[in-house]
Jmol script that loads the backbone (N, CA, C; Angstrom):
load data "model"
ATOM      1  N   MET A   1       1.597   6.141  -9.909  1.00  0.00           N
ATOM      2  CA  MET A   1       0.688   6.411  -8.999  1.00  0.00           C
ATOM      3  C   MET A   1      -0.349   7.560  -9.234  1.00  0.00           C
ATOM      4  N   LEU A   2      -1.440   7.300  -9.094  1.00  0.00           N
ATOM      5  CA  LEU A   2      -2.373   8.617  -9.604  1.00  0.00           C
ATOM      6  C   LEU A   2      -2.835   9.199  -8.521  1.00  0.00           C
ATOM      7  N   PRO A   3      -2.986  10.748  -8.547  1.00  0.00           N
ATOM      8  CA  PRO A   3      -3.208  11.668  -7.548  1.00  0.00           C
ATOM      9  C   PRO A   3      -4.805  11.230  -7.369  1.00  0.00           C
ATOM     10  N   GLU A   4      -5.000  12.091  -5.789  1.00  0.00           N
ATOM     11  CA  GLU A   4      -6.429  11.742  -5.351  1.00  0.00           C
ATOM     12  C   GLU A   4      -7.382  12.633  -5.889  1.00  0.00           C
ATOM     13  N   VAL A   5      -8.701  11.880  -6.067  1.00  0.00           N
ATOM     14  CA  VAL A   5      -9.569  13.097  -6.276  1.00  0.00           C
ATOM     15  C   VAL A   5     -10.694  13.294  -5.279  1.00  0.00           C
ATOM     16  N   PHE A   6     -10.943  14.561  -5.002  1.00  0.00           N
ATOM     17  CA  PHE A   6     -11.987  14.851  -3.846  1.00  0.00           C
ATOM     18  C   PHE A   6     -13.202  15.493  -4.514  1.00  0.00           C
ATOM     19  N   GLU A   7     -14.004  15.363  -3.710  1.00  0.00           N
ATOM     20  CA  GLU A   7     -15.208  16.082  -4.005  1.00  0.00           C
ATOM     21  C   GLU A   7     -15.855  16.640  -3.012  1.00  0.00           C
ATOM     22  N   CYS A   8     -15.905  18.219  -2.956  1.00  0.00           N
ATOM     23  CA  CYS A   8     -16.536  18.984  -1.926  1.00  0.00           C
ATOM     24  C   CYS A   8     -17.736  18.713  -1.491  1.00  0.00           C
ATOM     25  N   PRO A   9     -18.301  18.343   0.001  1.00  0.00           N
ATOM     26  CA  PRO A   9     -19.721  17.981   0.083  1.00  0.00           C
ATOM     27  C   PRO A   9     -20.309  19.551  -0.045  1.00  0.00           C
ATOM     28  N   ASN A  10     -19.653  20.724   0.203  1.00  0.00           N
ATOM     29  CA  ASN A  10     -20.442  21.922   0.197  1.00  0.00           C
ATOM     30  C   ASN A  10     -20.942  22.291  -1.022  1.00  0.00           C
ATOM     31  N   CYS A  11     -19.657  22.286  -1.981  1.00  0.00           N
ATOM     32  CA  CYS A  11     -20.176  23.063  -3.237  1.00  0.00           C
ATOM     33  C   CYS A  11     -20.404  21.911  -4.460  1.00  0.00           C
ATOM     34  N   GLN A  12     -19.994  20.947  -4.155  1.00  0.00           N
ATOM     35  CA  GLN A  12     -19.831  19.720  -5.169  1.00  0.00           C
ATOM     36  C   GLN A  12     -18.948  19.641  -6.081  1.00  0.00           C
ATOM     37  N   ARG A  13     -17.828  20.457  -5.740  1.00  0.00           N
ATOM     38  CA  ARG A  13     -16.902  20.716  -6.668  1.00  0.00           C
ATOM     39  C   ARG A  13     -15.801  19.370  -6.779  1.00  0.00           C
ATOM     40  N   GLN A  14     -15.237  18.832  -7.690  1.00  0.00           N
ATOM     41  CA  GLN A  14     -14.334  17.783  -8.034  1.00  0.00           C
ATOM     42  C   GLN A  14     -13.141  18.398  -8.172  1.00  0.00           C
ATOM     43  N   PHE A  15     -12.305  17.835  -7.535  1.00  0.00           N
ATOM     44  CA  PHE A  15     -10.557  18.334  -7.793  1.00  0.00           C
ATOM     45  C   PHE A  15      -9.745  17.266  -7.695  1.00  0.00           C
ATOM     46  N   VAL A  16      -8.328  17.381  -8.231  1.00  0.00           N
ATOM     47  CA  VAL A  16      -7.280  16.402  -7.969  1.00  0.00           C
ATOM     48  C   VAL A  16      -6.503  17.211  -6.869  1.00  0.00           C
ATOM     49  N   VAL A  17      -6.099  15.927  -6.298  1.00  0.00           N
ATOM     50  CA  VAL A  17      -5.055  16.807  -5.260  1.00  0.00           C
ATOM     51  C   VAL A  17      -3.959  16.132  -5.076  1.00  0.00           C
ATOM     52  N   GLU A  18      -2.697  16.439  -5.486  1.00  0.00           N
ATOM     53  CA  GLU A  18      -1.470  15.750  -5.530  1.00  0.00           C
ATOM     54  C   GLU A  18      -0.963  15.211  -4.488  1.00  0.00           C
ATOM     55  N   LEU A  19       0.171  14.162  -4.455  1.00  0.00           N
ATOM     56  CA  LEU A  19       0.079  13.566  -3.242  1.00  0.00           C
ATOM     57  C   LEU A  19       1.123  13.846  -2.428  1.00  0.00           C
ATOM     58  N   VAL A  20       1.101  13.890  -1.375  1.00  0.00           N
ATOM     59  CA  VAL A  20       2.137  14.380  -0.240  1.00  0.00           C
ATOM     60  C   VAL A  20       3.544  14.580  -0.593  1.00  0.00           C
ATOM     61  N   GLU A  21       3.922  15.727  -0.731  1.00  0.00           N
ATOM     62  CA  GLU A  21       5.177  16.204  -1.095  1.00  0.00           C
ATOM     63  C   GLU A  21       6.423  16.329   0.149  1.00  0.00           C
ATOM     64  N   SER A  22       5.398  17.175   1.259  1.00  0.00           N
ATOM     65  CA  SER A  22       6.007  17.436   2.379  1.00  0.00           C
ATOM     66  C   SER A  22       5.677  17.045   3.675  1.00  0.00           C
ATOM     67  N   ALA A  23       5.838  17.289   4.984  1.00  0.00           N
ATOM     68  CA  ALA A  23       4.874  17.178   6.008  1.00  0.00           C
ATOM     69  C   ALA A  23       3.916  17.978   6.467  1.00  0.00           C
ATOM     70  N   SER A  24       4.204  19.330   5.843  1.00  0.00           N
ATOM     71  CA  SER A  24       3.295  20.614   6.355  1.00  0.00           C
ATOM     72  C   SER A  24       2.725  20.807   5.289  1.00  0.00           C
ATOM     73  N   ASP A  25       2.430  19.994   4.335  1.00  0.00           N
ATOM     74  CA  ASP A  25       1.334  19.787   3.300  1.00  0.00           C
ATOM     75  C   ASP A  25       0.104  18.637   2.863  1.00  0.00           C
ATOM     76  N   ARG A  26       0.172  18.456   4.236  1.00  0.00           N
ATOM     77  CA  ARG A  26      -0.710  17.419   4.454  1.00  0.00           C
ATOM     78  C   ARG A  26      -2.613  17.536   4.472  1.00  0.00           C
ATOM     79  N   SER A  27      -2.927  18.839   4.940  1.00  0.00           N
ATOM     80  CA  SER A  27      -4.254  19.036   4.743  1.00  0.00           C
ATOM     81  C   SER A  27      -4.908  19.520   3.358  1.00  0.00           C
ATOM     82  N   VAL A  28      -6.001  18.883   3.649  1.00  0.00           N
ATOM     83  CA  VAL A  28      -6.866  19.219   2.125  1.00  0.00           C
ATOM     84  C   VAL A  28      -8.351  19.946   2.154  1.00  0.00           C
ATOM     85  N   TYR A  29      -7.972  21.324   1.652  1.00  0.00           N
ATOM     86  CA  TYR A  29      -9.016  22.069   1.408  1.00  0.00           C
ATOM     87  C   TYR A  29      -9.731  22.338   0.427  1.00  0.00           C
ATOM     88  N   CYS A  30     -11.081  22.485  -0.040  1.00  0.00           N
ATOM     89  CA  CYS A  30     -11.639  22.897  -1.169  1.00  0.00           C
ATOM     90  C   CYS A  30     -11.079  23.980  -1.831  1.00  0.00           C
ATOM     91  N   PRO A  31     -10.680  24.296  -3.108  1.00  0.00           N
ATOM     92  CA  PRO A  31     -10.167  25.668  -3.465  1.00  0.00           C
ATOM     93  C   PRO A  31     -11.221  26.475  -3.884  1.00  0.00           C
ATOM     94  N   GLN A  32     -12.587  25.941  -3.895  1.00  0.00           N
ATOM     95  CA  GLN A  32     -13.422  26.690  -4.119  1.00  0.00           C
ATOM     96  C   GLN A  32     -13.935  27.753  -2.667  1.00  0.00           C
ATOM     97  N   CYS A  33     -14.346  26.770  -1.857  1.00  0.00           N
ATOM     98  CA  CYS A  33     -15.119  27.088  -0.694  1.00  0.00           C
ATOM     99  C   CYS A  33     -13.979  27.242   0.388  1.00  0.00           C
ATOM    100  N   LYS A  34     -12.708  26.279   0.422  1.00  0.00           N
ATOM    101  CA  LYS A  34     -12.059  26.673   1.463  1.00  0.00           C
ATOM    102  C   LYS A  34     -12.458  25.457   2.757  1.00  0.00           C
ATOM    103  N   HIS A  35     -13.478  24.778   2.387  1.00  0.00           N
ATOM    104  CA  HIS A  35     -14.106  23.586   3.108  1.00  0.00           C
ATOM    105  C   HIS A  35     -13.027  22.593   3.369  1.00  0.00           C
ATOM    106  N   TYR A  36     -12.563  22.268   4.799  1.00  0.00           N
ATOM    107  CA  TYR A  36     -11.770  21.481   5.208  1.00  0.00           C
ATOM    108  C   TYR A  36     -12.269  19.676   4.869  1.00  0.00           C
ATOM    109  N   LEU A  37     -11.483  19.239   4.026  1.00  0.00           N
ATOM    110  CA  LEU A  37     -11.925  17.916   3.617  1.00  0.00           C
ATOM    111  C   LEU A  37     -11.312  16.805   4.448  1.00  0.00           C
ATOM    112  N   GLY A  38     -10.112  16.994   4.893  1.00  0.00           N
ATOM    113  CA  GLY A  38      -9.409  15.514   5.649  1.00  0.00           C
ATOM    114  C   GLY A  38      -7.787  16.134   5.562  1.00  0.00           C
ATOM    115  N   GLU A  39      -6.902  14.943   5.496  1.00  0.00           N
ATOM    116  CA  GLU A  39      -5.505  14.797   5.614  1.00  0.00           C
ATOM    117  C   GLU A  39      -5.120  14.213   4.464  1.00  0.00           C
ATOM    118  N   LYS A  40      -4.113  14.277   3.826  1.00  0.00           N
ATOM    119  CA  LYS A  40      -3.731  13.336   2.581  1.00  0.00           C
ATOM    120  C   LYS A  40      -2.550  11.902   3.405  1.00  0.00           C
ATOM    121  N   ASP A  41      -2.967  10.952   2.953  1.00  0.00           N
ATOM    122  CA  ASP A  41      -2.260  10.109   3.716  1.00  0.00           C
ATOM    123  C   ASP A  41      -1.699   8.902   2.646  1.00  0.00           C
ATOM    124  N   LEU A  42      -0.257   9.245   2.514  1.00  0.00           N
ATOM    125  CA  LEU A  42       0.531   8.750   1.380  1.00  0.00           C
ATOM    126  C   LEU A  42       0.593   6.935   1.759  1.00  0.00           C
ATOM    127  N   HIS A  43       0.650   6.571   3.014  1.00  0.00           N
ATOM    128  CA  HIS A  43       0.301   5.193   2.950  1.00  0.00           C
ATOM    129  C   HIS A  43      -0.657   4.640   2.751  1.00  0.00           C
ATOM    130  N   PHE A  44      -2.102   5.052   3.008  1.00  0.00           N
ATOM    131  CA  PHE A  44      -3.197   4.569   2.424  1.00  0.00           C
ATOM    132  C   PHE A  44      -3.364   4.592   0.707  1.00  0.00           C
ATOM    133  N   VAL A  45      -2.858   5.711   0.442  1.00  0.00           N
ATOM    134  CA  VAL A  45      -2.553   5.639  -1.195  1.00  0.00           C
ATOM    135  C   VAL A  45      -1.971   4.473  -1.630  1.00  0.00           C
ATOM    136  N   LEU A  46      -0.555   4.025  -1.090  1.00  0.00           N
ATOM    137  CA  LEU A  46       0.555   3.226  -1.485  1.00  0.00           C
ATOM    138  C   LEU A  46      -0.397   2.160  -0.841  1.00  0.00           C
ATOM    139  N   LEU A  47      -0.623   1.887  -0.207  1.00  0.00           N
ATOM    140  CA  LEU A  47      -1.572   0.373   0.042  1.00  0.00           C
ATOM    141  C   LEU A  47      -2.830   0.082  -0.966  1.00  0.00           C
ATOM    142  N   SER A  48      -3.371   1.120  -1.035  1.00  0.00           N
ATOM    143  CA  SER A  48      -4.358   1.015  -2.111  1.00  0.00           C
ATOM    144  C   SER A  48      -4.189   0.403  -3.504  1.00  0.00           C
ATOM    145  N   GLU A  49      -2.853   1.135  -4.124  1.00  0.00           N
ATOM    146  CA  GLU A  49      -2.264   0.759  -5.293  1.00  0.00           C
ATOM    147  C   GLU A  49      -1.226  -0.556  -5.041  1.00  0.00           C
ATOM    148  N   ILE A  50      -1.222  -0.920  -4.096  1.00  0.00           N
ATOM    149  CA  ILE A  50      -0.370  -2.233  -3.787  1.00  0.00           C
ATOM    150  C   ILE A  50      -1.754  -3.268  -3.895  1.00  0.00           C
ATOM    151  N   GLU A  51      -2.729  -3.099  -3.450  1.00  0.00           N
ATOM    152  CA  GLU A  51      -3.723  -3.767  -3.044  1.00  0.00           C
ATOM    153  C   GLU A  51      -4.379  -4.310  -4.549  1.00  0.00           C
ATOM    154  N   GLU A  52      -4.865  -3.297  -5.226  1.00  0.00           N
ATOM    155  CA  GLU A  52      -5.290  -3.180  -6.706  1.00  0.00           C
ATOM    156  C   GLU A  52      -4.258  -3.895  -7.362  1.00  0.00           C
ATOM    157  N   LEU A  53      -2.990  -3.638  -7.518  1.00  0.00           N
ATOM    158  CA  LEU A  53      -1.874  -4.633  -8.527  1.00  0.00           C
ATOM    159  C   LEU A  53      -2.054  -5.937  -8.163  1.00  0.00           C
ATOM    160  N   THR A  54      -2.070  -5.904  -6.656  1.00  0.00           N
ATOM    161  CA  THR A  54      -2.173  -7.282  -6.209  1.00  0.00           C
ATOM    162  C   THR A  54      -3.688  -7.986  -6.547  1.00  0.00           C
ATOM    163  N   GLU A  55      -4.383  -7.634  -6.548  1.00  0.00           N
ATOM    164  CA  GLU A  55      -5.615  -8.421  -7.043  1.00  0.00           C
ATOM    165  C   GLU A  55      -5.579  -8.604  -8.656  1.00  0.00           C
ATOM    166  N   ARG A  56      -5.174  -7.570  -9.344  1.00  0.00           N
ATOM    167  CA  ARG A  56      -5.123  -8.053 -10.852  1.00  0.00           C
ATOM    168  C   ARG A  56      -3.964  -9.123 -11.424  1.00  0.00           C
ATOM    169  N   LEU A  57      -2.972  -9.011 -10.167  1.00  0.00           N
ATOM    170  CA  LEU A  57      -1.703 -10.315 -10.608  1.00  0.00           C
ATOM    171  C   LEU A  57      -2.441 -11.550  -9.979  1.00  0.00           C
ATOM    172  N   ARG A  58      -2.944 -11.718  -8.833  1.00  0.00           N
ATOM    173  CA  ARG A  58      -3.877 -12.786  -8.504  1.00  0.00           C
ATOM    174  C   ARG A  58      -4.689 -13.283  -9.651  1.00  0.00           C
ATOM    175  N   PHE A  59      -5.691 -12.688 -10.013  1.00  0.00           N
ATOM    176  CA  PHE A  59      -6.432 -13.044 -11.378  1.00  0.00           C
ATOM    177  C   PHE A  59      -5.808 -13.330 -12.380  1.00  0.00           C
ATOM    178  N   GLU A  60      -4.507 -12.923 -12.706  1.00  0.00           N
ATOM    179  CA  GLU A  60      -3.878 -13.419 -13.801  1.00  0.00           C
ATOM    180  C   GLU A  60      -3.325 -14.451 -13.709  1.00  0.00           C
ATOM    181  N   ARG A  61      -2.924 -14.938 -12.469  1.00  0.00           N
ATOM    182  CA  ARG A  61      -2.158 -16.123 -12.169  1.00  0.00           C
ATOM    183  C   ARG A  61      -2.844 -17.302 -12.068  1.00  0.00           C
ATOM    184  N   ASP A  62      -3.948 -17.034 -11.522  1.00  0.00           N
ATOM    185  CA  ASP A  62      -5.046 -18.117 -11.267  1.00  0.00           C
ATOM    186  C   ASP A  62      -5.639 -18.479 -12.779  1.00  0.00           C
ATOM    187  N   ARG A  63      -5.751 -17.511 -13.858  1.00  0.00           N
ATOM    188  CA  ARG A  63      -6.042 -17.730 -15.134  1.00  0.00           C
ATOM    189  C   ARG A  63      -5.120 -18.710 -15.687  1.00  0.00           C
ATOM    190  N   LEU A  64      -3.994 -18.104 -15.582  1.00  0.00           N
ATOM    191  CA  LEU A  64      -2.815 -18.595 -16.058  1.00  0.00           C
ATOM    192  C   LEU A  64      -2.591 -20.179 -15.614  1.00  0.00           C
ATOM    193  N   GLU A  65      -2.941 -20.565 -14.237  1.00  0.00           N
ATOM    194  CA  GLU A  65      -2.766 -21.606 -13.878  1.00  0.00           C
ATOM    195  C   GLU A  65      -3.857 -22.757 -14.212  1.00  0.00           C
ATOM    196  N   LYS A  66      -4.879 -22.474 -14.261  1.00  0.00           N
ATOM    197  CA  LYS A  66      -6.101 -23.157 -15.290  1.00  0.00           C
ATOM    198  C   LYS A  66      -5.570 -23.595 -16.864  1.00  0.00           C
ATOM    199  N   ASP A  67      -4.761 -22.258 -17.201  1.00  0.00           N
ATOM    200  CA  ASP A  67      -4.747 -22.626 -18.893  1.00  0.00           C
ATOM    201  C   ASP A  67      -3.560 -23.873 -18.643  1.00  0.00           C
ATOM    202  N   GLU A  68      -2.845 -23.634 -17.670  1.00  0.00           N
ATOM    203  CA  GLU A  68      -1.784 -24.811 -17.659  1.00  0.00           C
ATOM    204  C   GLU A  68      -2.327 -26.284 -17.868  1.00  0.00           C
ATOM    205  N   ALA A  69      -3.278 -26.149 -16.652  1.00  0.00           N
ATOM    206  CA  ALA A  69      -3.760 -27.359 -16.144  1.00  0.00           C
ATOM    207  C   ALA A  69      -4.410 -28.200 -17.724  1.00  0.00           C
ATOM    208  N   VAL A  70      -5.517 -27.202 -18.180  1.00  0.00           N
ATOM    209  CA  VAL A  70      -5.982 -27.700 -19.361  1.00  0.00           C
ATOM    210  C   VAL A  70      -5.042 -27.960 -20.717  1.00  0.00           C
ATOM    211  N   TYR A  71      -4.328 -27.347 -20.869  1.00  0.00           N
ATOM    212  CA  TYR A  71      -3.054 -27.275 -21.989  1.00  0.00           C
ATOM    213  C   TYR A  71      -2.110 -28.515 -22.092  1.00  0.00           C
ATOM    214  N   THR A  72      -1.581 -28.625 -20.296  1.00  0.00           N
ATOM    215  CA  THR A  72      -0.778 -29.534 -21.004  1.00  0.00           C
ATOM    216  C   THR A  72      -1.222 -31.253 -20.622  1.00  0.00           C
ATOM    217  N   MET A  73      -2.435 -30.989 -20.185  1.00  0.00           N
ATOM    218  CA  MET A  73      -3.182 -32.437 -19.631  1.00  0.00           C
ATOM    219  C   MET A  73      -4.145 -32.771 -21.288  1.00  0.00           C
ATOM    220  N   THR A  74      -4.666 -31.900 -21.579  1.00  0.00           N
ATOM    221  CA  THR A  74      -5.537 -32.355 -23.026  1.00  0.00           C
ATOM    222  C   THR A  74      -4.891 -32.624 -24.318  1.00  0.00           C
ATOM    223  N   ASP A  75      -5.277 -33.410 -25.216  1.00  0.00           N
ATOM    224  CA  ASP A  75      -4.951 -33.178 -26.446  1.00  0.00           C
ATOM    225  C   ASP A  75      -5.180 -32.136 -27.129  1.00  0.00           C
ATOM    226  N   CYS A  76      -4.205 -31.159 -27.897  1.00  0.00           N
ATOM    227  CA  CYS A  76      -4.484 -29.935 -28.555  1.00  0.00           C
ATOM    228  C   CYS A  76      -3.316 -29.950 -29.623  1.00  0.00           C
ATOM    229  N   ASP A  77      -3.675 -28.762 -30.156  1.00  0.00           N
ATOM    230  CA  ASP A  77      -2.336 -28.494 -30.997  1.00  0.00           C
ATOM    231  C   ASP A  77      -1.053 -27.907 -30.208  1.00  0.00           C
ATOM    232  N   ALA A  78      -0.204 -28.221 -31.127  1.00  0.00           N
ATOM    233  CA  ALA A  78       1.297 -28.661 -30.622  1.00  0.00           C
ATOM    234  C   ALA A  78       1.739 -27.026 -30.291  1.00  0.00           C
ATOM    235  N   GLU A  79       1.193 -26.267 -30.804  1.00  0.00           N
ATOM    236  CA  GLU A  79       1.285 -24.612 -30.136  1.00  0.00           C
ATOM    237  C   GLU A  79       0.702 -24.314 -29.121  1.00  0.00           C
ATOM    238  N   LEU A  80      -0.355 -24.815 -28.685  1.00  0.00           N
ATOM    239  CA  LEU A  80      -0.964 -24.953 -27.286  1.00  0.00           C
ATOM    240  C   LEU A  80      -0.445 -25.636 -26.566  1.00  0.00           C
ATOM    241  N   ARG A  81       0.055 -26.570 -26.970  1.00  0.00           N
ATOM    242  CA  ARG A  81       0.725 -27.681 -25.736  1.00  0.00           C
ATOM    243  C   ARG A  81       1.927 -27.179 -25.583  1.00  0.00           C
ATOM    244  N   THR A  82       2.941 -26.193 -26.037  1.00  0.00           N
ATOM    245  CA  THR A  82       4.122 -25.778 -26.025  1.00  0.00           C
ATOM    246  C   THR A  82       3.665 -24.463 -24.987  1.00  0.00           C
ATOM    247  N   TYR A  83       2.516 -23.806 -25.463  1.00  0.00           N
ATOM    248  CA  TYR A  83       2.042 -22.878 -24.355  1.00  0.00           C
ATOM    249  C   TYR A  83       1.584 -23.263 -23.057  1.00  0.00           C
ATOM    250  N   GLY A  84       0.987 -24.241 -22.786  1.00  0.00           N
ATOM    251  CA  GLY A  84       1.065 -25.105 -21.974  1.00  0.00           C
ATOM    252  C   GLY A  84       2.126 -25.529 -20.693  1.00  0.00           C
ATOM    253  N   THR A  85       3.254 -25.756 -21.797  1.00  0.00           N
ATOM    254  CA  THR A  85       4.168 -26.509 -20.949  1.00  0.00           C
ATOM    255  C   THR A  85       5.098 -25.362 -20.714  1.00  0.00           C
ATOM    256  N   GLU A  86       5.198 -23.965 -21.035  1.00  0.00           N
ATOM    257  CA  GLU A  86       6.074 -23.061 -20.579  1.00  0.00           C
ATOM    258  C   GLU A  86       5.458 -22.269 -19.586  1.00  0.00           C
ATOM    259  N   ILE A  87       4.033 -21.976 -19.716  1.00  0.00           N
ATOM    260  CA  ILE A  87       3.435 -21.104 -19.125  1.00  0.00           C
ATOM    261  C   ILE A  87       3.593 -21.158 -17.626  1.00  0.00           C
ATOM    262  N   HIS A  88       4.242 -22.091 -16.942  1.00  0.00           N
ATOM    263  CA  HIS A  88       4.872 -22.191 -15.404  1.00  0.00           C
ATOM    264  C   HIS A  88       5.623 -21.395 -15.310  1.00  0.00           C
ATOM    265  N   LYS A  89       6.552 -20.676 -15.812  1.00  0.00           N
ATOM    266  CA  LYS A  89       7.450 -19.701 -15.937  1.00  0.00           C
ATOM    267  C   LYS A  89       7.033 -18.410 -15.528  1.00  0.00           C
ATOM    268  N   VAL A  90       5.867 -18.279 -16.290  1.00  0.00           N
ATOM    269  CA  VAL A  90       4.888 -16.857 -15.944  1.00  0.00           C
ATOM    270  C   VAL A  90       4.381 -16.933 -14.641  1.00  0.00           C
ATOM    271  N   VAL A  91       3.851 -18.291 -14.285  1.00  0.00           N
ATOM    272  CA  VAL A  91       3.296 -18.335 -13.020  1.00  0.00           C
ATOM    273  C   VAL A  91       4.373 -18.268 -11.835  1.00  0.00           C
ATOM    274  N   SER A  92       5.285 -18.811 -12.033  1.00  0.00           N
ATOM    275  CA  SER A  92       6.029 -18.541 -11.200  1.00  0.00           C
ATOM    276  C   SER A  92       6.648 -17.153 -11.019  1.00  0.00           C
ATOM    277  N   ILE A  93       6.821 -16.654 -11.914  1.00  0.00           N
ATOM    278  CA  ILE A  93       7.432 -15.000 -11.867  1.00  0.00           C
ATOM    279  C   ILE A  93       6.328 -14.756 -10.891  1.00  0.00           C
ATOM    280  N   LEU A  94       4.718 -14.299 -11.358  1.00  0.00           N
ATOM    281  CA  LEU A  94       3.584 -13.887 -10.734  1.00  0.00           C
ATOM    282  C   LEU A  94       3.806 -14.200  -9.415  1.00  0.00           C
ATOM    283  N   ARG A  95       3.980 -15.507  -8.856  1.00  0.00           N
ATOM    284  CA  ARG A  95       4.173 -16.021  -7.433  1.00  0.00           C
ATOM    285  C   ARG A  95       4.964 -15.033  -6.724  1.00  0.00           C
ATOM    286  N   LYS A  96       6.013 -14.832  -7.288  1.00  0.00           N
ATOM    287  CA  LYS A  96       7.418 -14.628  -6.476  1.00  0.00           C
ATOM    288  C   LYS A  96       7.213 -12.974  -6.526  1.00  0.00           C
ATOM    289  N   THR A  97       6.402 -12.179  -7.676  1.00  0.00           N
ATOM    290  CA  THR A  97       5.581 -10.805  -7.466  1.00  0.00           C
ATOM    291  C   THR A  97       4.869 -10.739  -6.055  1.00  0.00           C
ATOM    292  N   LEU A  98       3.861 -11.395  -6.079  1.00  0.00           N
ATOM    293  CA  LEU A  98       2.744 -11.590  -4.976  1.00  0.00           C
ATOM    294  C   LEU A  98       3.274 -11.627  -4.143  1.00  0.00           C
ATOM    295  N   ALA A  99       4.449 -12.448  -3.831  1.00  0.00           N
ATOM    296  CA  ALA A  99       5.292 -12.351  -2.393  1.00  0.00           C
ATOM    297  C   ALA A  99       5.900 -11.294  -2.080  1.00  0.00           C
ATOM    298  N   ASP A 100       6.622 -10.411  -3.259  1.00  0.00           N
ATOM    299  CA  ASP A 100       7.346  -9.571  -2.742  1.00  0.00           C
ATOM    300  C   ASP A 100       6.303  -8.199  -2.732  1.00  0.00           C
ATOM    301  N   LEU A 101       5.039  -8.249  -3.111  1.00  0.00           N
ATOM    302  CA  LEU A 101       4.188  -7.187  -3.221  1.00  0.00           C
ATOM    303  C   LEU A 101       3.596  -7.096  -1.570  1.00  0.00           C
ATOM    304  N   ASP A 102       3.470  -8.402  -1.511  1.00  0.00           N
ATOM    305  CA  ASP A 102       2.770  -8.928   0.492  1.00  0.00           C
ATOM    306  C   ASP A 102       3.630  -7.959   1.196  1.00  0.00           C
ATOM    307  N   ALA A 103       4.846  -8.407   1.238  1.00  0.00           N
ATOM    308  CA  ALA A 103       5.983  -8.045   1.906  1.00  0.00           C
ATOM    309  C   ALA A 103       6.127  -6.350   1.846  1.00  0.00           C
ATOM    310  N   LEU A 104       6.088  -6.356   0.881  1.00  0.00           N
ATOM    311  CA  LEU A 104       5.912  -4.460   0.604  1.00  0.00           C
ATOM    312  C   LEU A 104       4.773  -3.630   1.424  1.00  0.00           C
ATOM    313  N   LYS A 105       3.800  -4.398   1.135  1.00  0.00           N
ATOM    314  CA  LYS A 105       2.715  -4.369   1.573  1.00  0.00           C
ATOM    315  C   LYS A 105       2.899  -3.975   3.380  1.00  0.00           C
ATOM    316  N   SER A 106       3.248  -4.961   4.213  1.00  0.00           N
ATOM    317  CA  SER A 106       3.393  -5.009   5.558  1.00  0.00           C
ATOM    318  C   SER A 106       4.174  -4.249   6.196  1.00  0.00           C
ATOM    319  N   THR A 107       5.191  -3.163   5.063  1.00  0.00           N
ATOM    320  CA  THR A 107       5.733  -2.209   5.667  1.00  0.00           C
ATOM    321  C   THR A 107       4.993  -1.256   5.637  1.00  0.00           C
ATOM    322  N   TYR A 108       4.023  -0.979   4.631  1.00  0.00           N
ATOM    323  CA  TYR A 108       3.107   0.082   4.931  1.00  0.00           C
ATOM    324  C   TYR A 108       2.309   0.262   5.915  1.00  0.00           C
ATOM    325  N   ARG A 109       2.111  -0.761   6.836  1.00  0.00           N
ATOM    326  CA  ARG A 109       1.229  -0.982   7.355  1.00  0.00           C
ATOM    327  C   ARG A 109       1.289  -0.008   9.053  1.00  0.00           C
TER     328      ARG A 109
END
end "model"
wireframe off; spacefill off
backbone 0.3
color backbone group
């Protein structure tokens, strides 16, 4: 998980804020001008990471499903035909992973 990057609207300084480590450490202030910028929200960060990962995995799953359809139904090299017949294993793993991520995402809402 990546730390959050903030930019102060007063002094335009960008700085990195580490994730929440304790309940008392949630407020974010500019280190230069001490302007209050908001609260750290671990659930928001986790949801954002899960949504980004889900989007990338869905893209790959869709791409591989199309590959599977093309290479199993067309006349092609034996190598590509084997790829087409084995790709369902990867697609199955991606489907299970996406379901697990959706379940995890619902726990952080």
